[in-house]
N, C-alpha and C positions, 0 to 999 in steps of 0.2 A: 396928620402934620407930622413930619419927621423930626426925629431927635436932635438936639443941637451938637455939634463935635464935642463940646466939653461934657455934655451928660453921656454920651457914648464912650468917651474915655473914662469917665468915672464909672461907668457900668463895668468896664474893663478891669479896672482897678478894684471894685468890689468883688470881683471874682477871684482875684489873686489875694485879696485879703482873707476872704473865706478858705482858700486852700492853705494859706499859712496858719489860719486859726484851727483847722481840722489837724494839721500836723502837730500843732501845741497840745491840742485834747488827746490825740492818738498817743502821745508821748506822755502822758499822764501829768502835764505840767501845768501850773498856774502861771498867769501873766507875769506875777513877781519873780517867780524861779526862772521863767524863761529870760526875764531881764537881767537877773544875775548872771547867768550863764553867758548873755551876749556882751555883759559888761555896759550896760544902759539903764536908763531909767524905766520904772514901770510905766510911766506915761508915754514913753516913747512906744512901747510895746503895745499899748492900748489904741493910740494913734494910728499905728501900722494896720492893728488887727480891724480896726473900724473905718479903715480906707480914708482917713483924715489926713493922712502924711503918705505920700508915695514912698516907697522904701527904695534905697539904693541897691545896687548890686550886692556891695558888700554885706548890707542888711539882710538880704534875703540868704545868703550863702552862710552867714552866722546864725540866721533863725532856724535853717534847717540842719545845720551842723548842731546846735543846741537840741534838736528835737531828734537827733540820730537818724536822720533823713537826709545825707547830702546827696542822695541819687535824684533828688527832686530839685535841686538847686537850678540846674541848668535849663530844666523846662520853666521854671517860674521867672528865671532872670529872662530869659527870651521873652516871655509874655509881658513881663513887666517893662521892657524895653519898646514893646510895639503897642503899648496900652493906647496911645493916641491915635494909631492908625489901624487897630484891630477890626473896629466896625466903622465901616464908610457908608452912610446913607446914600442910596442912589439920587435921591431928591436933592441932596445938597451938592453932590457930584456933579449933578447935570443942571444946576440952577442956572447957569448961563448958557445952557448947549452942551452937547455930547462931544463936539470935537475937541475940546480941551482934554477931556478925559482919555481920548485916542493918543493924544500925542505925550500924556505924562507918563505913560507906560514904555514908551519907546526905550529909555535907557535899559529898564528892566528886561525887555526883549532882547536887546543887543547884547546884555551881560550874561544871557541865560545859555547854555550850551545844550542843555537836554530838557526838553519840554514833555511832560507827559500831562494829556488832557484827556476829560471824560466830558462828555455832553449827552444828557438825556432829553434835552427840549429843542435846540437849535444847533446848527451847524457852528462848530468851533470858529472863534471870530478870526484865526489867522488863515483860514482856508475859506472865507465868505468872498462870493463876488460881490462886485460894488452895488449891483442892483438888489440882491438879497439883503446885504447891510442896510442900504437905503430904505428899503422896506421894512426892515426889522426895526431899525432904528425910530423911524416915523410912528410905529407902533408903539415902541417904549416911551416916546415923547407925550402921545397923545394920553397913553393911560397914567403916566406920571404927572401931568400937567406941567410940564417944563418946556422951554423954548424949543421948536422943531428946527435944528440945523442939520437934518439927516442927510442932506446932499453933502455938505460938506463934512460931516463927521464919517460918512461911509467912505469918502475919498480918502481921509486919513487913516481910517481902518486898513484900506486896501495899502496904502502906502508904508503903514507899519508892518504889514505883512511880508515885506521884502526879504525879511530874515529868511523866508523860506528858502530864498536863492542865494544866499551868502554861505560861504564856507563856515565850518564850525558848530552849526547848529543841527540837532537832531530833533525830530518830532514823532513821538507815540501819540496818535489819536485815537480815542474810542468814541463811539456814537452808538447810542440805541437806534433800532430799526426804525422806531416811531419818529426819529429825526428827518428821515429820509421823507416821510409820509406827510408831516406835519407843513403845510402849505403856508409860506411866507411868500406874501406877494402874489401876483399873477402864475398862470400856468408857466408862460414863457421864464418868469424869473425864476421858478423852481426846477425848470428843465435846464436853464442855463448854470445853476448852482450844482445840480447834480451830476452836469456834464463835466463841471470842473471838478468836481471831487474825483472822477474818474481819470483825470489827467493828472490830479496831484499825486494818485497813487503809484504813478510811475516815476516818482523823484525817488533818488537814491537814499535820501536823508529823511524819508517820511514813511512810517508805518500805519496805516490806517485800518482800523477794523471796525466791523458792525456787528453789534449783539442782536442775533434774530429774535424776533417774536416769541419763536419755538425755543430759545435756550433753556437748558435746566440750569435755573437760577442757584448760584452759590451766594451771589450777593443781590439784594434787591435794587431797582433804580434809585438812584442817589441824585442830589442836587448835583449841579454842575461844577467842576472843580478845576483848577489849573495847578500843576507842579512845575515850578520853577527851580532845576537841579534839585538839590535836597534842602534847599535855605529857605523856602516859601511856598505855603499853598494859598490860593485864592479862591473861596467859595462864593458862588452867587447865589443868594437868597433873593426872594420877591422884592425886598425892601432894601437890603444892603449887601456889600461885599465885606466878606469876613477873611481877612489876611491872617493868618497862621504861621507861626514862626517857631513854636515850642518844637523840639526835636520829636518829642512822643507823639504828638499831633501828626507831625508831618509823616511819621512812621505809619500811622493808622491809615491815612490817606494814601500812601505808597502801597499797603498791604491791600486795600479796596482795589486801586488800580491792576494790581497784579491778578487779583482774583477774578476783574472783570474781564482782564485781557485772555483768561482762560478759557471764557465761555463766547467769546468774540469769533467771527470768520474773518478771513484775509484773502488777499489774491483774488482768484477766479471767483470763489464763494462769495465774498464781498461785491464783487462786480455784479453779480447774478443780482442780488438786493437792490443795488443801485439802478440797474438798467430796468428790472421791475418796476422800481418807484417811478422811473422816466416814462415807461410806457403806460402806468395808470393816469398819467397826465391828460392822455390823448382822448 
């Protein structure tokens, strides 16, 4: 049974509260001393530190300043603002089917200018064919025990992917070679999907890299993640999507993407790997 939205938000707030408590302890302040520096009651410090009262942006900045750690404020403020959306459980998101989930992110896709996407398990959503998306989404619905509207959801996913052909959007896509070999749907579905990747590579606003099995790893295979400009990272776990907005955490994902980009192959070398994967379907 998946956690409720409120319990997920509370878990996120408890993480923030723990980080604030650690800052106080590192500054060697008691709760009473911190309250005096911040100009509020000791009871308020206790409520914030035990995640009983969500802090305001001003509360967080005052807390960090009192602890001599103002450089932590930006990350904590960003995390606090996103607490309600930080953990989104797939079963809750898909409780009425998956089509709505595809449509809800359309504004984010339209607003984003630079996409950086890493996938270790399946083809990135914005370059999936309708047949591949339908097969994948049907499998997800069966596993989660949620309504199967994979046909409608796949059509919405493909429509959402029109941003590939609109001006002003750039896509840097990375995938592990395993993605090319992991069969989603039947052989014809996979062949069509891999052939579409070859076509997508020709688009001037798309950079597509494949990390070969034989690459000398500087970064181990990670969970799939999407970077939307420098404002947000969305990480796909088995049970939930984790939405990251803290600048320092986004920087870590950007670093990982840069490192993974360095071991990927592009152009003709990537086409060879894709073509070999197509040939293996025969």
